[in-house]
Backbone bond lengths (Angstrom), bond angles and torsions (degrees), N, CA, C in turn:
res aa  C-N    CA-C-N  psi(-1)  N-CA   C-N-CA  omega(-1)  CA-C   N-CA-C  phi
1 M - - - 1.441 - - 1.521 108.13 -
2 A 1.344 115.63 130.19 1.459 120.74 178.55 1.508 110.31 -85.22
3 N 1.338 115.67 148.40 1.472 118.89 176.04 1.517 109.47 -105.40
4 A 1.349 117.19 -172.91 1.453 122.43 -175.15 1.519 113.67 -60.30
5 T 1.330 117.67 -24.28 1.474 120.69 -179.78 1.522 111.80 -85.97
6 G 1.323 117.46 -0.65 1.454 120.91 -175.98 1.494 114.58 82.77
7 L 1.362 116.67 3.32 1.470 120.96 179.11 1.517 111.42 -77.04
8 Q 1.309 116.20 141.79 1.444 121.93 175.50 1.527 106.60 -144.72
9 F 1.331 116.99 146.67 1.460 121.62 -179.48 1.535 107.15 -129.85
10 T 1.343 113.89 131.21 1.475 118.89 179.34 1.523 108.90 -128.13
11 L 1.334 115.34 151.26 1.454 121.44 177.19 1.492 108.68 -123.14
12 A 1.325 116.85 125.93 1.467 122.07 177.92 1.513 108.09 -113.22
13 L 1.322 115.21 134.74 1.429 123.42 179.12 1.522 108.29 -109.27
14 A 1.352 117.84 123.10 1.450 120.57 -176.51 1.516 111.73 -56.62
15 G 1.337 115.57 128.18 1.441 121.11 177.06 1.530 115.22 78.29
16 A 1.329 117.44 9.47 1.466 120.29 -179.44 1.495 109.83 -136.13
17 D 1.320 116.40 69.02 1.476 122.00 -178.37 1.533 111.79 -72.62
18 D 1.309 118.10 -15.23 1.461 120.88 -173.50 1.535 113.52 -88.93
19 L 1.338 118.25 -5.08 1.457 120.04 -179.51 1.519 110.62 -73.84
20 D 1.299 116.25 130.51 1.490 122.50 178.23 1.512 108.01 -97.96
21 L 1.330 117.07 88.57 1.460 122.60 -175.98 1.514 110.19 -113.12
22 A 1.328 115.38 143.28 1.481 121.01 174.59 1.543 106.45 -122.68
23 V 1.322 116.43 131.71 1.465 122.15 176.93 1.521 106.81 -79.33
24 V 1.327 116.34 118.61 1.465 122.18 176.98 1.505 109.65 -83.31
25 D 1.311 117.65 -50.39 1.450 124.87 174.10 1.500 109.79 -162.96
26 F 1.336 115.23 170.32 1.460 120.31 177.23 1.530 109.83 -153.20
27 T 1.341 114.08 159.29 1.460 122.06 174.26 1.515 107.91 -129.74
28 L 1.313 116.72 125.29 1.445 122.39 179.19 1.507 109.48 -115.26
29 T 1.306 118.42 121.68 1.470 125.11 179.06 1.539 108.76 -111.88
30 E 1.315 115.95 117.53 1.469 120.55 179.53 1.534 108.94 -126.49
31 T 1.313 116.33 139.93 1.457 122.75 172.57 1.504 108.48 -140.59
32 L 1.318 116.96 159.68 1.448 120.85 178.34 1.510 110.68 -67.62
33 S 1.325 115.93 141.93 1.450 122.70 174.93 1.510 114.82 57.69
34 A 1.332 116.77 32.07 1.460 122.05 178.44 1.526 109.84 -148.74
35 P 1.315 115.69 151.48 1.491 117.65 175.93 1.513 110.77 -62.76
36 F 1.325 115.70 151.31 1.459 119.41 176.29 1.531 110.30 -85.96
37 E 1.308 116.14 162.28 1.470 121.60 173.99 1.527 107.91 -127.10
38 L 1.322 115.89 125.60 1.447 122.08 177.89 1.524 108.48 -121.97
39 V 1.311 115.40 121.95 1.472 122.15 177.76 1.520 106.33 -112.36
40 V 1.335 117.19 121.42 1.467 120.84 -176.85 1.554 107.56 -120.09
41 N 1.322 115.47 130.43 1.453 121.36 171.93 1.527 107.46 -100.54
42 L 1.338 114.44 125.20 1.467 121.30 -175.97 1.500 112.15 -115.02
43 A 1.311 115.52 159.57 1.461 122.27 170.24 1.529 106.68 -124.29
44 S 1.317 114.36 145.19 1.467 119.66 179.17 1.513 109.20 -149.08
45 R 1.300 116.27 147.31 1.449 122.33 174.13 1.526 110.67 -77.79
46 D 1.304 116.33 -16.69 1.465 123.52 -178.93 1.513 109.75 -86.62
47 G 1.304 117.64 106.56 1.464 122.19 -179.64 1.507 113.97 -78.06
48 D 1.344 116.32 -4.10 1.467 121.14 -176.38 1.499 113.45 -103.30
49 L 1.339 119.28 18.68 1.458 120.43 177.76 1.512 109.42 -62.20
50 S 1.330 115.13 134.80 1.463 118.35 -178.52 1.527 110.14 -114.12
51 P 1.313 117.11 156.59 1.467 119.61 176.22 1.527 112.16 -58.40
52 E 1.328 116.96 -34.80 1.449 121.25 -178.78 1.528 112.56 -60.61
53 A 1.324 115.83 -26.78 1.452 119.74 179.96 1.522 111.92 -71.29
54 F 1.351 117.73 -19.28 1.464 122.13 -176.28 1.510 114.69 -114.44
55 L 1.329 116.90 -41.25 1.480 119.62 -171.40 1.506 111.99 -60.68
56 D 1.344 114.58 137.59 1.447 124.64 178.85 1.534 113.27 61.71
57 R 1.329 115.88 22.65 1.478 121.09 177.64 1.525 108.87 -108.05
58 E 1.303 115.74 148.95 1.482 120.09 177.27 1.527 108.91 -74.70
59 L 1.334 114.81 136.83 1.468 123.34 179.85 1.523 108.60 -127.62
60 T 1.314 116.05 151.59 1.452 122.48 173.70 1.522 108.54 -134.02
61 L 1.333 115.97 119.24 1.462 121.22 170.70 1.508 107.33 -95.70
62 T 1.308 117.04 126.78 1.462 121.86 179.59 1.531 109.08 -115.36
63 V 1.316 114.33 130.94 1.475 122.17 175.37 1.546 107.63 -100.27
64 W 1.314 116.13 121.19 1.453 121.82 -176.76 1.546 108.83 -114.68
65 Q 1.291 116.62 148.02 1.475 120.87 167.20 1.516 108.51 -137.71
66 D 1.329 115.05 121.96 1.466 122.65 -178.67 1.514 111.69 51.24
67 G 1.352 115.34 41.39 1.481 120.59 175.73 1.505 115.69 84.18
68 E 1.325 118.55 -2.12 1.461 122.49 -178.96 1.546 109.01 -106.79
69 A 1.321 116.12 129.49 1.477 120.12 177.99 1.537 108.64 -72.48
70 L 1.338 114.05 118.85 1.484 120.49 179.97 1.525 111.00 -90.05
71 R 1.333 116.14 -36.63 1.453 120.46 -175.66 1.512 110.35 -157.61
72 R 1.342 114.70 143.37 1.461 120.98 174.77 1.512 107.66 -123.47
73 I 1.315 115.96 133.23 1.470 121.96 -179.70 1.531 106.32 -118.14
74 H 1.333 115.91 115.46 1.469 121.55 -177.70 1.519 109.00 -102.83
75 G 1.317 116.83 140.65 1.454 120.00 176.54 1.520 110.35 -165.97
76 V 1.322 115.49 -170.49 1.438 123.10 179.36 1.540 107.95 -125.10
77 A 1.312 116.00 134.27 1.460 120.63 -179.51 1.524 110.34 -70.40
78 T 1.326 116.58 125.85 1.479 120.43 179.95 1.508 112.84 -116.91
79 A 1.351 117.19 -4.83 1.470 120.39 179.60 1.528 107.68 -152.33
80 F 1.343 114.57 153.07 1.474 120.97 179.26 1.513 106.57 -147.33
81 G 1.323 116.39 131.80 1.475 118.63 178.15 1.538 108.77 -145.62
82 R 1.303 111.67 165.45 1.504 118.49 177.86 1.498 109.02 -115.67
């Protein structure tokens, strides 16, 4: 969902194009010479999402503005919670 600034955030899970996920918010922590940490809070109409669907899978968070991808953050899911 885009907001008034034209920003939109999407999360893609490798091999799972059928998931209907909405990015609620996220926190990205980056430092020099260290791995980054990305925490994403999602919303889904599917109440049966399981940790196995996410853990150890490649994910891509894309930051969009006015339909143009500004940044893509690639990583692997290491935790899942409700």
